[in-house]
N, C-alpha and C positions, 0 to 999 in steps of 0.2 A: 504494500500500500504506500503510495506516494503522499506523505503528509507534509504540508507546508507550514511555515511559521517557526516560532521559537518557544523554548521553555528555559527558565532560569535554572541555575544549578540547584539540585535537590528536588526539583519538580518533575524529573524524568518519569516517575511512575504514572503521571497523568497522561503523558504521551503514549506510554505503553497501553494504558487502558483505552485511549482513543483509537489506537490501531486495532485493538481487539474488537471494538465495536464494529468495525468494518469486516474484519476477518471471521468473526464468530456470530455476531448479533444482527447481521443483515443491514447495517448502515449503508445508505446510498450517498448522501452528501450531508456534511455537518461541520460545525465549528464549536470550539470551546475556548473560553477566555477566563482568566483568574487574575484578580488584583490582590496584592497584600500591602496593607498600610499605604494605599494610594498609588502603588507602583505595579505595573503589569508584569506578572511572572509567568503566565501561560497565554499563548496566542496561537492557536492551531486551527487549521482547516484542511479538508480533504474531500475527495469524491466529486460528484457532478452537481452542477447548479440545480438541475431538474431531477426530481425523484425518478422519473421514467427515462433518464438519460442512458444512452448507449455509449460505447467506447469512444465514439467521435463527438460526443456531446460537449457543450461548454463546461469547462471545469469550474468548480467552486473557487472563488477568489476571496481575497481578504475582506473586501467590502460587500460580499454577498449577504443578503438579508432574507429572512423567512418569517412567515406568520407564526406567532408563538402561542396562539390560542389563549388559554386562561392564565398564562404567565403575564398577560396584559393586566390582569387584576392587580398585581403588585405595583405596577407603574401607576395605574389609575388611583389606587388607594392613596398614593403620595399626594395627589391633588387635594383630596379632602383634608388630609393631615396638615398639609402646608397652609391651607386656608384657615384651619383651626390655629395653627402656630402664629399666623399673622393677625389673629383676633377677629376674623371675619365669619367664623362658623363655630357654633357651640356644639360639641359632640353630644351633650346631654339635652339638647333642645329637641322638641318634636320635629320631625321632617316637615310636617304641615305648617310650621312657623315660617319656613322659607318657601314652601310650595303648597299654597292653600288648597288647591284642587285635590291634593293627595289625601286629605282628611276624609274623603268619602268612604262609605260603607265600613265605618268603625275603625279607621286606621289612625285615629288621633293620638294613640299612645306609642306609635312607632318612633323611636329616637334615631338620630343620626348614628349614634353608637351601634344600634342594632343593625343598621345597614352594613356597616363595616365588618361586623362580627358574625354575619349570617344568622342573626337572631330576629330579623324583621318579620318572619312568618309569611313571606311572599315569594316562595321559590318557583311558583307556577303561574301560568295564565290559563284561565278557564277556556278562553278562545285563543289558541296560538296565532301568532302573526305569520303571514306569508313572507317569503323572502323579500318581495317588493315592499311590503309594509315595514319590515325590519330595517330597511335601508333609509326609510324616511326619518329624519331626525326628530319628528314630533310624535310619530305613532307609538313607539315603544313606551315613552313616558305616559302618554294618554292611557294606554292599556294597563299599565301598572297602577295608575291613579284610580281606575275603575275596579281593580281587582280586590276581592275580599280576602281577608286573612285566612291562612291555613291553621295557624296556631297563635295564641296570645303572644304578642311581641315581648321578647326578653325572657320567656319561660323555657325556650328550647332552641336548638340550632339545627340548621340543615343548609347545605350548600346551595346558594342562589346562583346557579350556573350561568343563566342568561339574564335574569331580571336584575341582578347586581349591577350590570352595566347601565341600564336605564335609570335605576335609582340613583346611582352615583353621578351619572352624566347630567341628570336634571338638577341635582343639587348644585353642581358646579355652575350650570347655566343660571340658576336662580340667584346665586350669590354674586357671580362675577359678570354676568351678561355675555360670557364667552362660551363657545362650545368646548367640551372637555378636551377634544383633540387639539384645538388651537391653544388651549391653556397649557397643556402638557408640552407642546412644541415651544411655547414662548417662555414658560416659567421653569421647566425641568430640562428637557432635552437640549435646548439651545444653550442655556447657561453652563451646563456641565459637559457639553460636547459629546453627547451620546447619540448614536445612530439608532433611533427608535421613533416610531410614529404610531398614533392611533388616528387613522385616516391618512393613507399613503399619498403624498404629493405626486402629481403626474411626473415631475422631474426625476423622481427616485424609482419609478416603476421598473426600469431596466435592471435594477440591482436585485430584484426579488425573484428567487427561483420558484419553479412549479413544485407544489407539495402533493402528497398522496399517501395512501395506506401502504404499509409494508407488513409482511409477516415475519416475525422474529421469534426465536425459541424462547422458552422461559414461561413462568406463570404470569398471572395478571398483575405484574408489578408488585407482588408481595402483599396485596390487599387482603385484609382479614374480614370475614363475614360476621355479621351479628348472628347470635344464636337463632336457630330455627328459620333463618331466611338468608339465602346466599346472595352475593352480589349479582350473579347471573340471573337469578329469579327476579330481582328488583328491576334489572334493565329489560327483561323480557315481558314484564307485566305492564300493559298499557295503562292500568289504573294506578300504578305506584307513583309516589312522589318523585322517585328517581327518573322514571321514564318521562313523566310530565315536565319535570324541571328542564331536562335536556331537549324537550320538544316544544319549548316556548316559541321557537321559530320552526315551522313545519311546512315543507321539507327544509332541511338546513341548507343554506346557500352554498354554492360552489366557492370554496375558499380561494380558488385561482381566478375567479371573475374579477376583472379590474374594478367594477362597480362596488363589489364587496370590500375589496382592499381599500378603496378610497373613502368608504363610509367610516363613521366614528361609532364603534361599538366597543366600549371600554371593558367589557367582560371577555371578549373573545377574539378581536381581530387586530390586535397590535402586531406590528412588524418590527423586527429588530435584527441587528447583527449580534453575534455572541459577545463581541467586544462592547457593543453599546449597552447590552443588558447588564454585563458585569460592571461597566463603568457607572451605570445608573445606581446599582446597589452600593458600589464603593463610595459614591457621592452622598448616599444617605448617612454614612457613618464617618466620613472624613473628607478631606480635600483631595482632589485628583488633578494634577497638572495645573495648579493655580486656580482651578475652578472653585465654586462655593461648596461648602458642606450644607446639604439641604436640611437635615433634621438637627434641631437642637437636642441636647441630652434628654430633655423632658419629652419631646416628641418621639425620640427613639425608644425611650422606656415605655411610652404608651403603645407604640406600634407593636411591640413584642410582649406586652403583658397579656397573660392568658385571659380571654374573654369567654371563649367557648371551648368545651372539652367533653369528650365522651361520644356516645353513639350519635352519629349524624343521620338525621331523618331522611336525607336525600341520598348520600353516598353509601349508607348502610354499612359503614365502618366507623371506627373511632377516629375522630379528627380533632385537631386543636387549632384554634384561631386566635390571633390578637386582633388589632384593629386594621383589617384589610389584608392581613398576611397570615398564611399558614405558619405554624410553629413546628419545630422539630418534633417528630414522633413517628409512630409505626406506620401511619398512612403515607407520610412523605418525609423520609429521613433526610435531614440536611447535614451540616458538618458536626454540630454539637448542640448541647441543650439550649444555648442562647441564640441559635440561628433563627432567622425569619426570612420568608420569601414566598414564592409561589410557583408551582409547576404548571405546565400547560398540558392538557389532555393529549396523550400520544407521544410525549417526549420532552419538550422544551422545559427549561428550568432556570430560574434566577434566584439567588439568595445572598444574604450577607451574614457574617458571623463576627460581631463586634469584638468579642474577646480575643480572637486570633487575628483580626484585621483583614479577614478574607472576604472577598466578593466574587461571585461565580456567575457565569452565564453560559448556557449551552443551547444551541438551536439546531434543528434538523429539518430536512425536507421529507423525511419518512415517518409518518405517524403510525405507531403501533396501537394495539387495543388497550393499552394501559391508561389509567385515569390520573393517578397522582404520583406514581413512583416507577418510572420507566427503567428497565434494567440497564440501558445504555447510560443514562444520566447517573444512575446509582453507582455504576462501575467507576465513573469518573470521580464521583464524590468520595468513594472508598479509597481510590488511589490518592486523591488530594489529602484525605485524612492521614493516610500512611506517610505522606511526604512531609508532614508538619512535625516539629519536635514534640515529643511526648510531654 
């Protein structure tokens, strides 16, 4: 396997794991980047730009970007936390204080904090949106505002796979008057120099490879089922919260469609390079290349303080969430106990570990069946853990 890029001395195990992903786990095209204390120590890429590429297809290059699915949520969460940090948004205020139409059908008690921690009780839409409706910047928020609660807000948690984006995006709009994609570009990606977008600009479209499904060996990402109900059963049951949450857009749009990529769906359609994703997380916890540190110590503490833990009513496994971020645990192992970040369904992963100064980004064009802990990403994380001093 012809792997391009560099690794700093001591981080060679990450390169070995990256090669193994191609040789053993069916990787087609991917990149991984790692920062430590604001300095890039891993920057690797290999394979073809398009998942269905042949031997003469365009190679993956250093600036190649890919859709990162739910890894977008970690980027989008920073928008709300930064608005709170700037005194523009109260995490303990009702969502309806900023978005009056949201209070319909008994949702007056949903707090901003509940949105970030997947405790809002709104993981589904009784009437799913069509792909065309989902791309309309108004229709998703309108649908969520009309939707009744599934559970009393704050009393339980369940992954808001798609509705999370409309909830978060509308809050950014109501507070700032700017779309969430524009806000991220102007207040996060631009200042820290990260190649990531929620709403891909036409000028960057040529950098993005074609993604698709791949079959890889291994189990379903190490996910554990709740007693008496397997993950497979939950996804197969049309009436389950699991199936309904992921079907809030039906059928799901073609993720290679330029219109989908250009839309702003902050739960699912972020596009990033591995370096951009790692640089974003590095900037949450420290300065990178003279750029700003995004989170104050207080905001960082809030982001990774446990808000939700235990059986997830949607994913049907035990999950842990802070404010907008998954926390290290069995469902999605990161580097260590203090790590926080977000995986993307089928492979991608970004996280930071403040104690070690590590920030990590992995993107791929080949989506597997995993939801929160892809074997390729986990192999890279294990290698990174082994490379660090005990």
